[in-house]
N, CA, C and O atoms as CSV, one atom per row, in Angstrom:
chain,resi,resn,atom,element,x,y,z
A,1,UNK,N,N,3.662,4.343,15.082
A,1,UNK,CA,C,3.329,4.215,13.719
A,1,UNK,C,C,4.271,3.681,13.052
A,1,UNK,O,O,5.369,4.238,13.029
A,2,UNK,N,N,4.049,2.473,12.355
A,2,UNK,CA,C,4.973,1.929,11.498
A,2,UNK,C,C,4.545,1.794,10.005
A,2,UNK,O,O,3.397,1.456,9.714
A,3,UNK,N,N,5.259,1.999,9.299
A,3,UNK,CA,C,5.038,2.041,7.669
A,3,UNK,C,C,5.706,0.604,7.087
A,3,UNK,O,O,6.843,0.135,7.133
A,4,UNK,N,N,4.527,0.178,6.563
A,4,UNK,CA,C,4.534,-1.029,5.575
A,4,UNK,C,C,3.962,-0.888,4.248
A,4,UNK,O,O,2.989,-0.206,3.929
A,5,UNK,N,N,4.762,-1.691,3.448
A,5,UNK,CA,C,4.447,-1.632,2.051
A,5,UNK,C,C,3.649,-2.926,1.547
A,5,UNK,O,O,3.917,-3.990,2.107
A,6,UNK,N,N,2.664,-2.910,0.505
A,6,UNK,CA,C,1.877,-4.251,0.208
A,6,UNK,C,C,1.521,-3.937,-1.250
A,6,UNK,O,O,1.002,-2.928,-1.728
A,7,UNK,N,N,1.950,-5.104,-1.845
A,7,UNK,CA,C,1.272,-5.183,-3.467
A,7,UNK,C,C,0.966,-6.509,-3.933
A,7,UNK,O,O,1.105,-7.375,-3.069
A,8,UNK,N,N,0.609,-6.879,-4.996
A,8,UNK,CA,C,0.277,-8.012,-5.687
A,8,UNK,C,C,1.529,-8.672,-6.157
A,8,UNK,O,O,1.479,-9.826,-6.583
A,9,UNK,N,N,2.617,-8.025,-6.105
A,9,UNK,CA,C,4.017,-8.802,-6.150
A,9,UNK,C,C,4.329,-10.013,-5.447
A,9,UNK,O,O,3.645,-10.294,-4.463
A,10,UNK,N,N,5.140,-10.671,-5.759
A,10,UNK,CA,C,5.557,-12.371,-5.184
A,10,UNK,C,C,6.437,-11.495,-4.051
A,10,UNK,O,O,6.982,-10.393,-4.095
A,11,UNK,N,N,6.288,-12.683,-2.856
A,11,UNK,CA,C,7.660,-12.079,-1.950
A,11,UNK,C,C,8.964,-12.052,-2.380
A,11,UNK,O,O,9.846,-11.362,-1.868
A,12,UNK,N,N,9.116,-12.897,-3.444
A,12,UNK,CA,C,10.416,-13.034,-4.123
A,12,UNK,C,C,10.908,-11.760,-4.975
A,12,UNK,O,O,12.065,-11.352,-5.078
A,13,UNK,N,N,9.684,-11.207,-5.589
A,13,UNK,CA,C,9.907,-9.812,-6.267
A,13,UNK,C,C,10.206,-8.647,-5.479
A,13,UNK,O,O,10.841,-7.699,-5.941
A,14,UNK,N,N,9.706,-8.696,-4.133
A,14,UNK,CA,C,9.850,-8.019,-2.821
A,14,UNK,C,C,11.062,-7.886,-2.674
A,14,UNK,O,O,11.665,-6.825,-2.835
A,15,UNK,N,N,11.635,-9.121,-2.298
A,15,UNK,CA,C,12.969,-9.220,-1.516
A,15,UNK,C,C,13.806,-8.518,-2.564
A,15,UNK,O,O,14.569,-7.636,-2.169
A,16,UNK,N,N,13.751,-8.811,-3.873
A,16,UNK,CA,C,14.739,-8.615,-4.850
A,16,UNK,C,C,14.797,-7.101,-5.258
A,16,UNK,O,O,15.698,-6.521,-5.865
A,17,UNK,N,N,13.659,-6.623,-4.793
A,17,UNK,CA,C,13.277,-4.864,-5.110
A,17,UNK,C,C,14.083,-4.516,-4.029
A,17,UNK,O,O,15.064,-3.811,-4.265
A,18,UNK,N,N,13.818,-4.940,-2.683
A,18,UNK,CA,C,14.175,-4.240,-1.757
A,18,UNK,C,C,15.612,-4.243,-1.572
A,18,UNK,O,O,16.271,-3.284,-1.169
A,19,UNK,N,N,16.019,-5.297,-1.870
A,19,UNK,CA,C,17.528,-5.462,-1.722
A,19,UNK,C,C,18.199,-4.398,-2.744
A,19,UNK,O,O,19.255,-3.854,-2.420
A,20,UNK,N,N,17.573,-4.106,-3.986
A,20,UNK,CA,C,18.549,-3.605,-5.055
A,20,UNK,C,C,18.094,-1.745,-4.409
A,20,UNK,O,O,18.927,-0.846,-4.299
A,21,UNK,N,N,17.179,-1.667,-4.211
A,21,UNK,CA,C,16.879,-0.337,-3.721
A,21,UNK,C,C,17.119,0.093,-2.153
A,21,UNK,O,O,16.821,1.168,-1.633
A,22,UNK,N,N,17.723,-1.016,-1.567
A,22,UNK,CA,C,17.804,-0.771,-0.191
A,22,UNK,C,C,16.698,-0.381,0.741
A,22,UNK,O,O,16.859,0.178,1.826
A,23,UNK,N,N,15.517,-0.749,0.187
A,23,UNK,CA,C,14.278,-0.328,1.084
A,23,UNK,C,C,14.338,-0.967,2.289
A,23,UNK,O,O,14.751,-2.119,2.427
A,24,UNK,N,N,13.896,-0.181,3.264
A,24,UNK,CA,C,14.048,-0.538,4.865
A,24,UNK,C,C,12.693,-0.607,5.458
A,24,UNK,O,O,12.571,-0.705,6.679
A,25,UNK,N,N,11.548,-0.558,4.576
A,25,UNK,CA,C,10.069,-1.053,4.903
A,25,UNK,C,C,9.688,-2.572,4.596
A,25,UNK,O,O,9.851,-3.218,3.561
A,26,UNK,N,N,9.194,-2.898,5.678
A,26,UNK,CA,C,8.559,-4.539,5.228
A,26,UNK,C,C,7.498,-4.263,4.042
A,26,UNK,O,O,6.517,-3.520,4.033
A,27,UNK,N,N,7.964,-5.017,3.156
A,27,UNK,CA,C,7.417,-5.315,1.791
A,27,UNK,C,C,6.458,-6.508,2.076
A,27,UNK,O,O,7.023,-7.593,2.216
A,28,UNK,N,N,5.007,-6.487,2.194
A,28,UNK,CA,C,4.078,-7.649,2.068
A,28,UNK,C,C,3.554,-7.968,0.938
A,28,UNK,O,O,3.305,-7.109,0.092
A,29,UNK,N,N,3.294,-9.332,0.746
A,29,UNK,CA,C,2.932,-9.610,-0.640
A,29,UNK,C,C,1.260,-9.852,-0.524
A,29,UNK,O,O,0.801,-10.365,0.497
A,30,UNK,N,N,0.538,-9.516,-1.448
A,30,UNK,CA,C,-1.150,-9.585,-1.186
A,30,UNK,C,C,-1.064,-10.585,-2.696
A,30,UNK,O,O,-1.603,-10.317,-3.770
A,31,UNK,N,N,-0.464,-11.432,-2.460
A,31,UNK,CA,C,-0.147,-12.453,-3.742
A,31,UNK,C,C,-1.731,-12.914,-4.217
A,31,UNK,O,O,-2.054,-13.014,-5.401
A,32,UNK,N,N,-2.395,-13.103,-3.386
A,32,UNK,CA,C,-4.033,-13.809,-3.889
A,32,UNK,C,C,-4.865,-12.637,-4.093
A,32,UNK,O,O,-5.926,-12.763,-4.705
A,33,UNK,N,N,-4.450,-11.380,-3.593
A,33,UNK,CA,C,-5.418,-10.252,-3.911
A,33,UNK,C,C,-6.514,-10.139,-2.913
A,33,UNK,O,O,-7.577,-9.629,-3.268
A,34,UNK,N,N,-6.315,-10.669,-1.416
A,34,UNK,CA,C,-7.446,-10.434,-0.477
A,34,UNK,C,C,-7.267,-9.118,-0.122
A,34,UNK,O,O,-8.248,-8.404,-0.329
A,35,UNK,N,N,-6.073,-8.470,0.464
A,35,UNK,CA,C,-6.023,-7.257,0.813
A,35,UNK,C,C,-6.369,-6.012,-0.277
A,35,UNK,O,O,-6.727,-4.882,0.056
A,36,UNK,N,N,-6.197,-6.438,-1.500
A,36,UNK,CA,C,-6.269,-5.554,-2.914
A,36,UNK,C,C,-8.218,-5.442,-2.582
A,36,UNK,O,O,-8.782,-4.349,-2.562
A,37,UNK,N,N,-8.866,-6.590,-2.388
A,37,UNK,CA,C,-10.400,-6.352,-2.601
A,37,UNK,C,C,-10.966,-6.079,-1.316
A,37,UNK,O,O,-12.091,-5.580,-1.329
A,38,UNK,N,N,-10.331,-6.340,-0.009
A,38,UNK,CA,C,-10.903,-5.802,1.155
A,38,UNK,C,C,-10.875,-4.233,1.531
A,38,UNK,O,O,-11.811,-3.662,2.090
A,39,UNK,N,N,-9.429,-3.495,1.067
A,39,UNK,CA,C,-9.650,-2.600,1.089
A,39,UNK,C,C,-10.338,-1.809,-0.235
A,39,UNK,O,O,-10.380,-0.579,-0.227
A,40,UNK,N,N,-10.709,-2.341,-1.022
A,40,UNK,CA,C,-11.641,-1.587,-1.964
A,40,UNK,C,C,-11.149,-0.909,-2.887
A,40,UNK,O,O,-11.740,0.016,-3.443
A,41,UNK,N,N,-9.447,-1.487,-3.283
A,41,UNK,CA,C,-8.561,-0.691,-4.099
A,41,UNK,C,C,-8.447,-1.611,-5.389
A,41,UNK,O,O,-7.557,-1.320,-6.188
A,42,UNK,N,N,-9.147,-2.535,-5.622
A,42,UNK,CA,C,-9.227,-3.389,-7.174
A,42,UNK,C,C,-9.789,-2.800,-7.964
A,42,UNK,O,O,-10.946,-2.428,-7.769
A,43,UNK,N,N,-9.036,-2.514,-9.236
A,43,UNK,CA,C,-9.190,-1.933,-10.206
A,43,UNK,C,C,-9.036,-2.917,-11.572
A,43,UNK,O,O,-8.486,-3.979,-11.283
A,44,UNK,N,N,-9.363,-2.808,-12.845
A,44,UNK,CA,C,-9.298,-3.919,-13.994
A,44,UNK,C,C,-8.748,-2.881,-15.285
A,44,UNK,O,O,-9.394,-2.515,-16.266
A,45,UNK,N,N,-7.296,-2.545,-14.905
A,45,UNK,CA,C,-6.928,-1.870,-16.086
A,45,UNK,C,C,-6.579,-3.308,-17.089
A,45,UNK,O,O,-6.228,-4.437,-16.746
A,46,UNK,N,N,-6.856,-2.690,-18.517
A,46,UNK,CA,C,-7.069,-3.312,-19.718
A,46,UNK,C,C,-7.414,-4.678,-19.271
A,46,UNK,O,O,-6.597,-5.574,-19.487
A,47,UNK,N,N,-8.660,-4.973,-18.602
A,47,UNK,CA,C,-9.289,-6.155,-18.565
A,47,UNK,C,C,-8.559,-7.362,-17.633
A,47,UNK,O,O,-8.986,-8.515,-17.569
A,48,UNK,N,N,-7.313,-6.828,-16.891
A,48,UNK,CA,C,-6.491,-7.613,-15.632
A,48,UNK,C,C,-7.514,-7.378,-14.535
A,48,UNK,O,O,-7.998,-6.251,-14.433
A,49,UNK,N,N,-7.861,-8.290,-13.755
A,49,UNK,CA,C,-8.510,-8.039,-12.644
A,49,UNK,C,C,-7.951,-8.042,-11.433
A,49,UNK,O,O,-6.905,-8.673,-11.278
A,50,UNK,N,N,-8.558,-7.318,-10.318
A,50,UNK,CA,C,-8.017,-7.268,-9.010
A,50,UNK,C,C,-6.317,-7.004,-9.023
A,50,UNK,O,O,-5.478,-7.755,-8.524
A,51,UNK,N,N,-6.065,-5.718,-9.742
A,51,UNK,CA,C,-4.987,-4.867,-9.823
A,51,UNK,C,C,-5.184,-3.787,-8.652
A,51,UNK,O,O,-6.174,-3.060,-8.567
A,52,UNK,N,N,-4.081,-3.785,-7.746
A,52,UNK,CA,C,-4.351,-2.741,-6.850
A,52,UNK,C,C,-4.258,-1.409,-7.163
A,52,UNK,O,O,-3.178,-1.183,-7.709
A,53,UNK,N,N,-4.939,-0.442,-7.042
A,53,UNK,CA,C,-4.617,1.064,-7.415
A,53,UNK,C,C,-3.513,1.565,-6.293
A,53,UNK,O,O,-3.513,1.033,-5.183
A,54,UNK,N,N,-2.789,2.368,-6.548
A,54,UNK,CA,C,-1.841,3.239,-5.502
A,54,UNK,C,C,-2.977,3.798,-4.896
A,54,UNK,O,O,-3.939,4.451,-5.300
A,55,UNK,N,N,-2.467,3.205,-3.431
A,55,UNK,CA,C,-3.154,4.161,-2.158
A,55,UNK,C,C,-2.262,3.885,-1.219
A,55,UNK,O,O,-1.337,3.076,-1.160
A,56,UNK,N,N,-2.776,4.860,-0.334
A,56,UNK,CA,C,-2.194,4.808,0.929
A,56,UNK,C,C,-3.336,5.125,2.044
A,56,UNK,O,O,-4.326,5.848,1.931
A,57,UNK,N,N,-2.844,4.277,3.277
A,57,UNK,CA,C,-3.769,4.317,4.402
A,57,UNK,C,C,-2.871,4.579,5.734
A,57,UNK,O,O,-1.675,4.382,5.947
A,58,UNK,N,N,-3.807,5.048,6.465
A,58,UNK,CA,C,-3.113,5.510,8.020
A,58,UNK,C,C,-4.201,4.488,8.808
A,58,UNK,O,O,-5.427,4.600,8.845
A,59,UNK,N,N,-3.428,3.551,9.369
A,59,UNK,CA,C,-4.416,2.388,9.834
A,59,UNK,C,C,-3.958,2.603,11.748
A,59,UNK,O,O,-2.779,2.788,12.052
A,60,UNK,N,N,-4.697,2.561,12.476
A,60,UNK,CA,C,-4.670,2.844,13.701
A,60,UNK,C,C,-5.149,1.242,14.708
A,60,UNK,O,O,-6.263,0.762,14.497
A,61,UNK,N,N,-4.380,0.694,15.544
A,61,UNK,CA,C,-4.666,-0.526,15.849
A,61,UNK,C,C,-5.009,-1.645,15.505
A,61,UNK,O,O,-5.624,-2.516,16.121
A,62,UNK,N,N,-4.448,-1.604,14.123
A,62,UNK,CA,C,-4.538,-2.826,12.783
A,62,UNK,C,C,-5.951,-2.800,12.483
A,62,UNK,O,O,-6.190,-3.584,11.565
A,63,UNK,N,N,-7.069,-2.146,12.941
A,63,UNK,CA,C,-8.131,-2.297,12.676
A,63,UNK,C,C,-8.947,-0.922,11.772
A,63,UNK,O,O,-9.819,-1.113,10.925
A,64,UNK,N,N,-8.475,0.325,12.149
A,64,UNK,CA,C,-9.468,1.366,12.100
A,64,UNK,C,C,-9.031,2.037,11.118
A,64,UNK,O,O,-7.975,2.551,11.488
A,65,UNK,N,N,-9.291,2.357,9.921
A,65,UNK,CA,C,-8.423,3.210,8.981
A,65,UNK,C,C,-8.825,4.662,9.434
A,65,UNK,O,O,-10.024,4.827,9.656
A,66,UNK,N,N,-8.060,5.638,9.585
A,66,UNK,CA,C,-8.182,6.860,9.848
A,66,UNK,C,C,-8.013,7.965,8.975
A,66,UNK,O,O,-8.408,9.103,9.229
A,67,UNK,N,N,-7.292,7.537,7.717
A,67,UNK,CA,C,-7.278,8.493,6.546
A,67,UNK,C,C,-6.895,7.497,5.446
A,67,UNK,O,O,-6.385,6.410,5.717
A,68,UNK,N,N,-7.169,7.921,4.136
A,68,UNK,CA,C,-6.499,7.180,2.967
A,68,UNK,C,C,-6.599,8.211,2.165
A,68,UNK,O,O,-7.342,9.184,2.297
A,69,UNK,N,N,-5.469,7.882,0.923
A,69,UNK,CA,C,-5.517,8.488,-0.082
A,69,UNK,C,C,-5.654,7.553,-1.491
A,69,UNK,O,O,-5.094,6.457,-1.530
A,70,UNK,N,N,-6.276,7.956,-2.413
A,70,UNK,CA,C,-6.115,6.983,-3.899
A,70,UNK,C,C,-5.155,8.105,-4.585
A,70,UNK,O,O,-5.368,9.315,-4.664
A,71,UNK,N,N,-4.125,7.422,-5.021
A,71,UNK,CA,C,-2.981,7.662,-5.634
A,71,UNK,C,C,-2.718,8.043,-6.959
A,71,UNK,O,O,-2.235,9.100,-7.364
A,72,UNK,N,N,-3.107,7.026,-7.607
A,72,UNK,CA,C,-3.117,7.244,-9.019
A,72,UNK,C,C,-1.668,6.777,-9.134
A,72,UNK,O,O,-1.031,5.996,-8.427
A,73,UNK,N,N,-1.285,7.551,-10.343
A,73,UNK,CA,C,0.011,7.669,-10.688
A,73,UNK,C,C,0.842,8.546,-9.830
A,73,UNK,O,O,2.058,8.539,-10.022
A,74,UNK,N,N,0.377,9.240,-8.981
A,74,UNK,CA,C,1.051,10.438,-8.096
A,74,UNK,C,C,1.461,9.950,-6.725
A,74,UNK,O,O,0.789,9.082,-6.167
A,75,UNK,N,N,2.491,10.450,-6.182
A,75,UNK,CA,C,3.100,10.118,-5.132
A,75,UNK,C,C,2.104,10.957,-3.848
A,75,UNK,O,O,1.472,11.982,-4.103
A,76,UNK,N,N,2.118,10.412,-2.704
A,76,UNK,CA,C,1.162,11.062,-1.762
A,76,UNK,C,C,2.091,12.144,-1.331
A,76,UNK,O,O,3.300,12.376,-1.353
A,77,UNK,N,N,0.753,12.818,-0.845
A,77,UNK,CA,C,1.544,14.337,-0.302
A,77,UNK,C,C,1.922,14.181,0.917
A,77,UNK,O,O,1.120,14.443,1.813
A,78,UNK,N,N,3.298,13.695,1.239
A,78,UNK,CA,C,3.959,13.083,2.668
A,78,UNK,C,C,3.951,14.223,3.622
A,78,UNK,O,O,4.637,14.044,4.629
A,79,UNK,N,N,3.163,15.648,3.498
A,79,UNK,CA,C,3.317,16.409,4.788
A,79,UNK,C,C,1.745,16.149,5.223
A,79,UNK,O,O,1.338,16.259,6.379
A,80,UNK,N,N,0.951,15.790,4.104
A,80,UNK,CA,C,-0.347,15.392,4.673
A,80,UNK,C,C,-0.417,14.126,5.469
A,80,UNK,O,O,-0.950,13.965,6.567
A,81,UNK,N,N,0.200,13.280,4.743
A,81,UNK,CA,C,0.241,12.051,5.704
A,81,UNK,C,C,0.900,12.285,7.073
A,81,UNK,O,O,0.379,11.790,8.072
A,82,UNK,N,N,2.102,13.070,7.168
A,82,UNK,CA,C,2.802,13.053,8.585
A,82,UNK,C,C,1.609,13.699,9.187
A,82,UNK,O,O,1.188,13.121,10.189
A,83,UNK,N,N,0.947,14.791,8.800
A,83,UNK,CA,C,-0.052,15.425,9.618
A,83,UNK,C,C,-1.116,14.468,10.013
A,83,UNK,O,O,-1.460,14.524,11.194
A,84,UNK,N,N,-1.534,13.850,9.468
A,84,UNK,CA,C,-2.851,12.751,9.576
A,84,UNK,C,C,-1.959,11.983,10.658
A,84,UNK,O,O,-2.575,11.697,11.684
A,85,UNK,N,N,-0.908,11.683,10.619
A,85,UNK,CA,C,-0.397,10.614,11.625
A,85,UNK,C,C,-0.250,11.161,13.023
A,85,UNK,O,O,-0.553,10.603,14.078
A,86,UNK,N,N,0.284,12.389,12.831
A,86,UNK,CA,C,0.476,13.086,14.203
A,86,UNK,C,C,-1.026,13.302,14.871
A,86,UNK,O,O,-0.982,13.318,16.101
A,87,UNK,N,N,-1.906,13.415,14.489
A,87,UNK,CA,C,-3.053,13.824,14.601
A,87,UNK,C,C,-4.008,12.489,15.309
A,87,UNK,O,O,-5.151,12.715,15.706
A,88,UNK,N,N,-3.433,11.198,15.401
A,88,UNK,CA,C,-3.726,10.187,15.990
A,88,UNK,C,C,-3.528,10.044,17.319
A,88,UNK,O,O,-3.843,8.994,17.880
């Protein structure tokens, strides 16, 4: 299991954010919104289309979603994420 992070921000923004905070997780850019739409997490706050709702997924073999959480403004329940990952 390996963690990845993805957002609609640019690769340059991710790089600056990761360097500033010392983040050690790969940060992927969904610049054009393909992943946002494919995972079904697109929302339209204040009329802005295809903004990604905060969410987490456990994906096995790069293709099967084993667990998912729609987070809103909350952080994920890390214990639930770890338990779900261990059950794979």
